[in-house]
N, C-alpha and C positions, 0 to 999 in steps of 0.2 A: 186729333194728333196730340201726342204727349208733349208737354212743355219740357224743354231742354234747359236746365239751369247751368250757366257758365260763369266763370270768373271774367272779369274785364279783359285780362290777358288772353284767355282762351278764345273769347269772342273775337277780339282783334286778330288773333292768329287765323281763325277761320275766314274772316273777312279778307284778309291779305291773300290767302290761298285762293279764294274765289276770284279776287281781282286779278291775280297772276294768270289763272287758267283762262279767264274771259279775254284777257288781252294777249299776252305772250303765248300762252298754250294754244289758243285757237289759231293764231298767226303761224306758229311753227307747224301745226298739223296741216294747215292749208298749203304751206310751202311743200311739205312732204307729198301731199296728194298731187299737187301740180307737177312736181318733179317726176313722180311715178307714172303720171299720165303721159308725160313726154316720151316714155320708153316704149310706146306703141300699144299694141293690142291688150286691152284691159282684161279680156277673158283669161289670159294666161299670165297675168302680171302679179306676182307675189308681193312686190313692193307696194303696189296699189292696194291689194287686199289688206296688208298689214297696216297701211296708213289709215284705211277706212275703219279698220277694227280699233285702232288707237283713237280715232276721232269719236267713235261710239263710246269708248271708255271715258274719254275726256268730257263729253257731253253728259254722261251718266253722273260723273263726279260733280260737275257743275250743278246739275239738278238736285243732287243729294245735298250739296252745301247750301243751296238756296233754300231748301226745305228746312234744314237744321237751323239756319240763321233766322228764318221767318218765325220759327217756333221757339226761339231762344229768349231767355230772360237773364239779364246780367245780375248776379248777386254780389253784394258787398258783404264780406265776411264780418265787418264791424257791426252789422245790423242782425246778426244771427246769434241766438242764444247759445252760449258755450257750455251749458250744463249737460247737453245731450249731443250726440253725434248726428250731424246733418251734412249736406253738401258743403264743401269747403272746410270741413273740420280736419284738423290734423290730429290724428289719434295715435297714441302710444299703446301698443298692445303686447301682452306677454303670452307666448306660446307655452302653455303649461307642460306640455310633453318635453320640449327641448330646453325650457327655461330661457329662451332667447327673446329679447325685446325687439320689436320692430315699430317703425314709425311710418305711417301712411297718411296722405291727404286724400280725402274722398272727393272725387270730381265726377263730371258727366263722362259718359263713354267716349265722347269726342275729345276730351282733354286727357284721358288716361295715358300714362306713360310709366310703366312699372319701374324702368331704370331711373326715373326721377322721383320715385316714391309716391306717384299719383295713381290711385286705383279707382276704377269705376264704381259708382254706387249701385250699378247693376250686376257687379261681379258677386260671386257667393259670399266673399268676406264683407264687401260693401253692404250687401243686403242684410247680412247678420248684424252688422254694427249700427245700422241706421236707427235712430231713436233711443239708443241705449245710453247709460250713464257710467261714470267712473265707478269702478268696483264690480261692475256686472261681468259675468262670464257668459260667453256664447259659444255654441258648438256649431261648427261649419263643416258641411260635407264638400270635400274637394276630390279631385280625381285620385289623389294619393291616400285618401281615407277621410277621417274626421278629425278636425283640429278643435282644440279647446283653447279659446283665447280670452284672456282677462283684460278688460279696458283699464289702463293705468292712468292715462291722461288725455284730456281733450283741450285743444287750443285753437286759436284763429291766428293765422299769420298775417 
């Protein structure tokens, strides 16, 4: 299994979600199943079927989180070389076509949140930037075509 590198914040967030799903999530699903059972014949009980399906999804997410957490390593950005792009690097890039600067922090897929400027190291842009240095230009194939991005700055927050 692939090691999943996370920030302390991202690791804590996943642990909290897991704790919530195991405690309240399971309790709420059990309550829904009991309520649906009380409505009689289970063979024609849509509420029961829906509750059981929700239970399956909940248990699947719990299992997924347990796997992610067990294969995770917490990274401290202070211990990472900032001359190259790595996980937890905040990178300022220039789109050469539009002349627009963008700033992204590279994180694991489990912490990615484009609206907060956090992109996955497994995304096309993330993969292209990994291991690169300031001044380098990378070409990235995206659904809209090919981007040419120049690395302007690398920092650790």
